[in-house]
C-alpha positions in Angstrom: -16.9 103.9 -22.8 -20.0 102.6 -21.0 -21.8 102.3 -24.4 -18.9 100.2 -25.7 -19.0 97.9 -22.7 -22.8 97.6 -23.0 -22.5 96.7 -26.7 -19.8 94.1 -26.0 -22.0 92.6 -23.2 -25.0 92.4 -25.5 -23.0 90.8 -28.3 -21.7 88.2 -25.9 -25.2 87.5 -24.6 -26.5 87.1 -28.2 -23.6 84.9 -29.2 -24.2 82.7 -26.2 -27.9 82.5 -27.1 -27.1 81.6 -30.6 -24.6 78.9 -29.4 -27.2 77.5 -27.1 -29.8 77.4 -29.8 -27.3 75.8 -32.2 -26.4 73.1 -29.7 -30.0 72.3 -29.0 -30.9 72.1 -32.7 -27.9 69.9 -33.4 -28.8 67.6 -30.5 -32.4 67.4 -31.7 -31.2 66.8 -35.2 -28.8 64.1 -34.0 -31.5 62.5 -31.8 -34.0 62.5 -34.7 -31.4 61.0 -37.0 -30.5 58.3 -34.5 -34.2 57.5 -33.9 -34.9 57.4 -37.6 -31.9 55.1 -38.1 -32.9 52.8 -35.3 -36.5 52.7 -36.3 -35.6 52.3 -39.9 -33.2 49.5 -39.0 -35.9 47.6 -37.0 -38.3 48.0 -39.9 -35.8 46.8 -42.3 -35.0 43.9 -40.2 -38.7 43.1 -39.8 -39.2 43.4 -43.5 -36.2 41.1 -44.1 -37.5 38.5 -41.6 -41.0 38.6 -43.2 -39.5 38.2 -46.7 -37.4 35.3 -45.5 -40.4 33.6 -44.0 -42.5 34.2 -47.1 -39.7 32.8 -49.2 -39.3 29.7 -46.9 -43.1 29.2 -47.2 -43.0 29.4 -50.9 -40.1 26.9 -51.0 -41.9 24.5 -48.8 -45.0 24.8 -51.0 -43.0 24.3 -54.1 -41.2 21.3 -52.6 -44.6 19.7 -51.6 -46.0 20.4 -55.1 -42.9 19.0 -56.6 -43.0 15.9 -54.4 -46.7 15.4 -55.3 -45.9 15.8 -59.0 -43.0 13.4 -58.8 -45.2 10.7 -57.1 -48.1 11.4 -59.6 -50.5 12.4 -56.9 -50.7 16.2 -57.5 -54.1 17.6 -56.5 -54.4 15.7 -53.3 -56.0 12.6 -54.9 -54.8 9.0 -55.1 -56.4 7.4 -58.1 -56.9 3.6 -57.8 -57.6 1.4 -60.8 -59.4 -1.8 -60.0 -61.9 -4.3 -61.4 -64.7 -4.5 -58.9 -65.7 -8.1 -59.8 -63.3 -9.9 -57.4 -64.9 -10.4 -53.9 -63.9 -10.0 -51.2 -61.0 -7.8 -52.5 -63.2 -5.5 -54.5 -66.9 -5.7 -55.4 -70.1 -3.7 -55.7 -72.3 -3.3 -52.6 -75.3 -1.2 -53.6 -73.9 1.9 -55.1 -70.4 1.6 -53.5 -67.3 -0.3 -54.4 -66.0 -2.1 -51.2 -63.6 -4.8 -50.2 -60.1 -5.5 -48.8 -58.2 -3.6 -51.5 -60.5 -0.6 -51.3 -60.0 -0.3 -47.5 -56.2 -0.9 -47.7 -55.9 1.7 -50.4 -58.1 4.1 -48.4 -55.9 3.6 -45.3 -52.7 4.2 -47.4 -54.2 7.4 -49.0 -55.2 8.7 -45.5 -51.6 8.2 -44.2 -50.4 10.1 -47.3 -52.8 12.9 -46.7 -54.7 12.2 -49.9 -58.3 11.4 -51.0 -58.9 8.0 -52.6 -60.6 7.9 -56.0 -61.6 4.6 -57.5 -61.8 3.8 -61.2 -63.6 0.5 -62.0 -62.3 -0.8 -65.3 -61.6 -4.2 -67.0 -58.8 -6.1 -65.2 -56.5 -6.2 -68.2 -56.8 -2.4 -68.6 -55.3 -1.7 -65.2 -51.6 -1.9 -66.2 -52.1 0.3 -69.3 -54.0 2.8 -67.1 -50.9 3.0 -64.8 -48.5 3.3 -67.7 -50.5 6.2 -69.3 -50.6 8.0 -65.9 -54.4 8.0 -65.7 -54.2 6.0 -62.5 -51.7 6.2 -59.6 -52.1 2.7 -58.3 -53.5 -0.7 -59.3 -55.1 -2.7 -56.6 -57.2 -5.6 -57.7 -55.9 -8.8 -56.1 -52.9 -8.5 -58.3 -50.2 -11.1 -58.1 -46.5 -10.1 -58.4 -45.2 -11.9 -61.5 -42.2 -11.6 -63.7 -44.3 -10.7 -66.7 -46.0 -7.9 -64.8 -42.7 -6.6 -63.4 -41.6 -5.8 -66.9 -44.4 -3.2 -67.1 -45.0 -2.0 -63.6 -43.4 -1.9 -60.1 -45.0 -3.5 -57.1 -45.2 -2.5 -53.5 -44.3 -4.8 -50.6 -46.7 -7.8 -50.3 -49.9 -7.1 -48.2 -51.4 -10.6 -48.3 -50.9 -14.0 -49.8 -53.5 -16.0 -51.8 -53.8 -19.1 -53.9 -55.4 -20.1 -57.2 -57.9 -22.9 -56.7 -60.1 -25.1 -58.9 -63.9 -25.0 -58.8 -65.8 -27.9 -60.2 -69.2 -29.5 -60.0 -69.6 -31.8 -57.1 -70.0 -34.8 -59.4 -67.0 -33.9 -61.5 -64.2 -36.4 -62.3 -61.6 -33.6 -61.9 -59.9 -34.3 -58.5 -56.8 -32.2 -58.8 -54.6 -30.0 -61.1 -53.3 -32.9 -63.1 -56.9 -33.7 -64.2 -57.3 -30.4 -66.0 -55.4 -31.7 -69.0 -57.7 -31.9 -72.0 -60.6 -30.0 -70.2 -62.4 -26.8 -70.8 -61.2 -24.3 -68.2 -62.9 -21.0 -67.4 -61.0 -18.0 -66.1 -61.3 -14.3 -65.6 -59.6 -12.5 -68.4 -56.1 -11.2 -67.6 -56.0 -12.6 -64.0 -53.3 -14.9 -62.6 -55.8 -17.7 -63.0 -55.8 -17.0 -66.7 -52.0 -17.1 -66.8 -51.7 -20.4 -64.9 -54.6 -22.1 -66.7 -53.0 -21.2 -70.1 -50.2 -23.6 -69.3 -52.7 -26.4 -69.8 -53.3 -25.5 -73.4 -50.1 -27.4 -74.3 -51.8 -30.4 -72.8 -54.9 -30.1 -74.9 -57.0 -28.0 -72.6 -59.2 -25.2 -73.9 -59.3 -21.9 -72.0 -62.5 -19.9 -72.0 -62.0 -16.3 -70.8 -64.7 -14.2 -69.2 -64.7 -10.5 -68.1 -66.1 -11.4 -64.7 -65.4 -14.4 -62.4 -69.0 -15.2 -61.7 -69.6 -15.5 -65.5 -67.1 -18.3 -65.6 -68.8 -20.0 -62.6 -72.3 -19.7 -64.3 -70.9 -21.1 -67.5 -69.6 -24.2 -65.5 -73.0 -24.6 -63.7 -74.7 -24.6 -67.2 -72.3 -27.3 -68.4 -70.5 -25.1 -70.9 -67.1 -25.6 -69.3 -65.5 -28.2 -66.9 -63.8 -26.1 -64.3 -62.9 -22.6 -63.1 -59.5 -21.5 -62.0 -59.7 -18.4 -59.7 -58.4 -16.9 -56.4 -59.4 -18.8 -53.3 -61.3 -15.9 -51.6 -63.7 -15.1 -54.5 -64.0 -18.9 -55.0 -65.4 -19.2 -51.5 -67.9 -16.5 -52.2 -69.1 -18.2 -55.5 -69.4 -21.6 -53.9 -71.4 -20.2 -51.0 -73.8 -18.6 -53.4 -74.3 -21.6 -55.7 -75.4 -25.1 -54.9 -73.8 -28.2 -56.5 -70.2 -26.8 -56.8 -67.1 -27.2 -54.7 -63.4 -26.1 -54.4 -60.8 -28.8 -54.8 -58.6 -29.4 -51.8 -55.3 -29.1 -53.7 -54.5 -25.5 -54.7 -53.2 -24.8 -58.2 -50.7 -22.2 -56.9 -49.8 -20.0 -53.9 -49.0 -16.4 -54.6 -48.4 -12.9 -53.2 -50.7 -9.8 -53.7 -49.2 -6.3 -53.9 -50.1 -2.8 -55.2 -48.9 -1.8 -58.7 -47.6 1.6 -59.7 -46.1 3.1 -62.8 -42.6 1.7 -63.5 -40.0 4.0 -62.1 -42.3 5.9 -59.8 -40.0 5.3 -56.7 -41.4 8.4 -54.9 -44.9 7.0 -54.8 -43.7 3.4 -54.2 -41.7 4.5 -51.1 -44.7 6.3 -49.7 -46.9 3.3 -50.2 -44.4 0.9 -48.6 -44.0 3.3 -45.7 -47.8 3.4 -45.1 -48.1 -0.4 -45.5 -45.3 -0.9 -42.9 -47.3 1.3 -40.4 -50.6 -0.6 -41.2 -48.9 -3.9 -40.6 -47.2 -2.8 -37.4 -50.4 -1.4 -36.0 -52.5 -4.5 -36.9 -54.9 -2.4 -39.0 -53.9 -4.3 -42.2 -54.8 -7.7 -40.7 -58.0 -6.3 -39.2 -59.1 -5.2 -42.7 -58.4 -8.6 -44.1 -60.1 -10.4 -41.2 -63.1 -8.2 -41.6 -63.8 -9.7 -45.0 -62.3 -13.1 -45.1 -63.4 -14.3 -41.7 -67.0 -13.5 -42.7 -67.0 -16.1 -45.4 
């Protein structure tokens, strides 16, 4: 009888021990599972957040690249086509091309986060260069005209100018009406070329030169009677050469703007935005005054 009681007691103790061990193991297993689930959840959430951030970064990069591609300025460079023979708007100073248009374009490029690159080409090649996509902007003392608007788009005006007549001091040409029947020198493809061409119907002959100063030299040498050109380079040429003058009456008054490939509204909007800031801050006028007031 005692043996039976002892056996039953030992069995109960062992059962209790097993139950206790089972409970502890289950608790440990549950805790481990909970911890793993929690840790796994945090890791998953962190991974998801990182993935989202990476995706957002990629989307922003893609958007920026797309915007640059749309505006034609991919690669962080704004390519400016000009003809550096038109002081004070663009001209050579030592090994550099400087002038009003160069500094205005440089300020615009800076506001757009781009680097300005200048291509010095013939004036009448600027629009084809824009059309082909080899250049982003054309800045060369370019007048907004109906003919040009058929091929390119123009920014807001950044300055006004006028076409004037240069003659020898002893010339009998006193005003625009006296150009009829004369030999007139112009720079090829410029606004002066366009306006002077109107006099061909009145018997005038138009001699076209690649550079403005070549026309002036031809007049000094007696090969032509007058030169039609923008007032600012005209001031420079007159200051550098004796015996010539600018007539008081201007031939035309016009507006200068920056040309872009037709339909490139993305780039045009950015340029106009930058120009508006430059005008508001006074920086645009300061650039113009830097060159024109020195004449």
